[in-house]
C-alpha positions as a Python dict, from the first residue, in 0.01 Angstrom:
ca = {
    (1, 'M'): (0, 0, 0),
    (2, 'R'): (-207, -290, -142),
    (3, 'F'): (-531, -94, -192),
    (4, 'C'): (-669, 191, -331),
    (5, 'S'): (-713, 472, -66),
    (6, 'F'): (-1025, 616, -304),
    (7, 'C'): (-1227, 287, -357),
    (8, 'G'): (-1063, 7, -182),
    (9, 'K'): (-996, -210, -462),
    (10, 'A'): (-647, -406, -486),
    (11, 'L'): (-361, -226, -669),
    (12, 'A'): (-175, -379, -949),
    (13, 'L'): (137, -265, -1101),
    (14, 'K'): (147, -51, -1414),
    (15, 'T'): (424, 25, -1650),
    (16, 'L'): (440, 376, -1722),
    (17, 'D'): (568, 561, -2038),
    (18, 'D'): (884, 609, -1888),
    (19, 'G'): (934, 242, -1828),
    (20, 'S'): (886, 289, -1430),
    (21, 'E'): (643, 62, -1265),
    (22, 'E'): (402, 223, -1019),
    (23, 'K'): (110, 96, -816),
    (24, 'Y'): (-236, 151, -1019),
    (25, 'C'): (-595, 129, -957),
    (26, 'G'): (-767, 28, -1274),
    (27, 'A'): (-1121, 99, -1116),
    (28, 'C'): (-1009, 475, -1045),
    (29, 'D'): (-757, 487, -1331),
    (30, 'H'): (-505, 638, -1039),
    (31, 'V'): (-148, 594, -1030),
    (32, 'F'): (12, 586, -670),
    (33, 'F'): (369, 729, -678),
    (34, 'E'): (597, 612, -427),
    (35, 'T'): (725, 902, -203),
    (36, 'P'): (1098, 868, -138),
    (37, 'S'): (1243, 937, 194),
    (38, 'P'): (1503, 1244, 159),
    (39, 'A'): (1860, 1192, 317),
    (40, 'V'): (2194, 1345, 280),
    (41, 'L'): (2561, 1208, 209),
    (42, 'V'): (2836, 1425, 333),
    (43, 'L'): (3188, 1411, 176),
    (44, 'V'): (3407, 1570, 463),
    (45, 'T'): (3747, 1681, 344),
    (46, 'N'): (4061, 1821, 524),
    (47, 'S'): (4346, 1907, 325),
    (48, 'D'): (4408, 1599, 87),
    (49, 'S'): (4208, 1368, 305),
    (50, 'V'): (3868, 1228, 333),
    (51, 'L'): (3647, 1122, 630),
    (52, 'L'): (3506, 762, 603),
    (53, 'A'): (3306, 567, 836),
    (54, 'R'): (3183, 238, 919),
    (55, 'G'): (2833, 185, 1077),
    (56, 'V'): (2804, -70, 1366),
    (57, 'G'): (2722, -405, 1247),
    (58, 'W'): (2803, -363, 892),
    (59, 'K'): (2898, -714, 763),
    (60, 'H'): (3096, -593, 498),
    (61, 'P'): (3442, -476, 528),
    (62, 'Y'): (3384, -141, 324),
    (63, 'W'): (3371, 235, 433),
    (64, 'G'): (3143, 500, 353),
    (65, 'L'): (3046, 861, 369),
    (66, 'I'): (2856, 1022, 652),
    (67, 'S'): (2496, 1003, 601),
    (68, 'G'): (2137, 1032, 734),
    (69, 'H'): (1770, 1099, 697),
    (70, 'I'): (1621, 1438, 706),
    (71, 'R'): (1384, 1517, 968),
    (72, 'T'): (1087, 1685, 948),
    (73, 'G'): (1119, 2051, 996),
    (74, 'S'): (1510, 2030, 900),
    (75, 'T'): (1649, 2145, 577),
    (76, 'A'): (1918, 1933, 393),
    (77, 'E'): (2175, 2184, 504),
    (78, 'E'): (2075, 2152, 845),
    (79, 'T'): (2081, 1768, 857),
    (80, 'A'): (2433, 1757, 679),
    (81, 'V'): (2578, 1969, 920),
    (82, 'R'): (2398, 1792, 1211),
    (83, 'E'): (2500, 1433, 1120),
    (84, 'V'): (2872, 1524, 1100),
    (85, 'R'): (2877, 1682, 1444),
    (86, 'E'): (2655, 1407, 1586),
    (87, 'E'): (2858, 1106, 1413),
    (88, 'V'): (3206, 1214, 1448),
    (89, 'G'): (3200, 1540, 1643),
    (90, 'L'): (3311, 1779, 1390),
    (91, 'E'): (3216, 2121, 1290),
    (92, 'V'): (3224, 2179, 893),
    (93, 'S'): (3234, 2469, 661),
    (94, 'N'): (3186, 2563, 300),
    (95, 'L'): (2885, 2316, 273),
    (96, 'K'): (2783, 2292, -86),
    (97, 'L'): (2513, 2062, -256),
    (98, 'V'): (2694, 1906, -529),
    (99, 'R'): (2453, 1644, -679),
    (100, 'T'): (2160, 1426, -591),
    (101, 'Y'): (2109, 1054, -623),
    (102, 'A'): (1824, 806, -631),
    (103, 'A'): (1885, 493, -432),
    (104, 'R'): (1825, 140, -611),
    (105, 'D'): (1498, 84, -420),
    (106, 'R'): (1391, 420, -546),
    (107, 'R'): (1272, 468, -184),
    (108, 'L'): (1556, 687, -120),
    (109, 'L'): (1657, 1063, -256),
    (110, 'M'): (2007, 1148, -153),
    (111, 'L'): (2104, 1502, -139),
    (112, 'A'): (2519, 1477, -153),
    (113, 'F'): (2701, 1751, -11),
    (114, 'R'): (3078, 1845, 33),
    (115, 'A'): (3204, 2032, 329),
    (116, 'E'): (3566, 2094, 477),
    (117, 'A'): (3635, 2017, 824),
    (118, 'E'): (3874, 2255, 997),
    (119, 'K'): (3999, 2025, 1278),
    (120, 'T'): (4078, 1634, 1227),
    (121, 'S'): (4014, 1489, 1589),
    (122, 'I'): (3736, 1255, 1555),
    (123, 'T'): (3493, 1162, 1833),
    (124, 'K'): (3270, 889, 1706),
    (125, 'S'): (2934, 821, 1798),
    (126, 'Q'): (2786, 481, 1911),
    (127, 'E'): (2650, 450, 1558),
    (128, 'L'): (2961, 399, 1420),
    (129, 'E'): (3222, 109, 1451),
    (130, 'D'): (3502, 339, 1344),
    (131, 'A'): (3569, 650, 1138),
    (132, 'Q'): (3903, 767, 1003),
    (133, 'W'): (4049, 1021, 774),
    (134, 'F'): (4199, 847, 456),
    (135, 'S'): (4442, 1027, 198),
    (136, 'L'): (4354, 1063, -159),
    (137, 'S'): (4680, 938, -250),
    (138, 'E'): (4598, 603, -128),
    (139, 'P'): (4330, 363, -241),
    (140, 'L'): (4013, 394, -44),
    (141, 'P'): (3832, 90, 109),
    (142, 'M'): (3512, 113, -50),
    (143, 'R'): (3271, -82, -286),
    (144, 'S'): (3356, 102, -602),
    (145, 'E'): (2977, 84, -706),
    (146, 'S'): (2868, 225, -381),
    (147, 'M'): (2693, 558, -381),
    (148, 'S'): (2953, 712, -149),
    (149, 'A'): (3235, 582, -385),
    (150, 'C'): (3051, 746, -683),
    (151, 'F'): (3041, 1065, -520),
    (152, 'I'): (3391, 1073, -455),
    (153, 'K'): (3468, 987, -802),
    (154, 'H'): (3241, 1264, -901),
    (155, 'V'): (3419, 1516, -711),
    (156, 'F'): (3768, 1385, -746),
    (157, 'E'): (3772, 1251, -1079),
    (158, 'N'): (4147, 1201, -1075),
    (159, 'V'): (4124, 944, -784),
    (160, 'A'): (3843, 735, -957),
    (161, 'Y'): (4088, 418, -1009),
    (162, 'R'): (4207, 443, -645),
    (163, 'I'): (3892, 291, -506),
    (164, 'K'): (4043, -9, -341),
    (165, 'K'): (3871, -363, -430),
    (166, 'L'): (3816, -533, -107),
    (167, 'T'): (3693, -893, -84),
}
């Protein structure tokens, strides 16, 4: 949005009391807050293993957790179950919302779930280049500062040092 939806004047950035910057109309004295898009991040476990995936076209060698945007009319829980089913063909149980994250660009609100898979046989979708189970006793092929890695570290504090540094 570049112009005020009330008066049509050009918007400027205004620094708010909390230090954030938002679009602002000086003529109307109105702040326009960006609405983040809600999405889910799902940590799927089975015994002492975690499910990691790589999307088609990813240019880096790292892996991540199953994720997806929440569709209109769907709950976060329904989305988490659907994304796991669609991307890797697994059914999950014991789904629990653990925490939330705001993406760096502030246009994404990620609801992070933990779930258990009863079976381990993966049927990957065309969205994924690969999906595999990784043992928590081995280094995980993830960017240590990624949202997926931070969530795994949060859930399994004792494996925080095991995120593999890849080049």
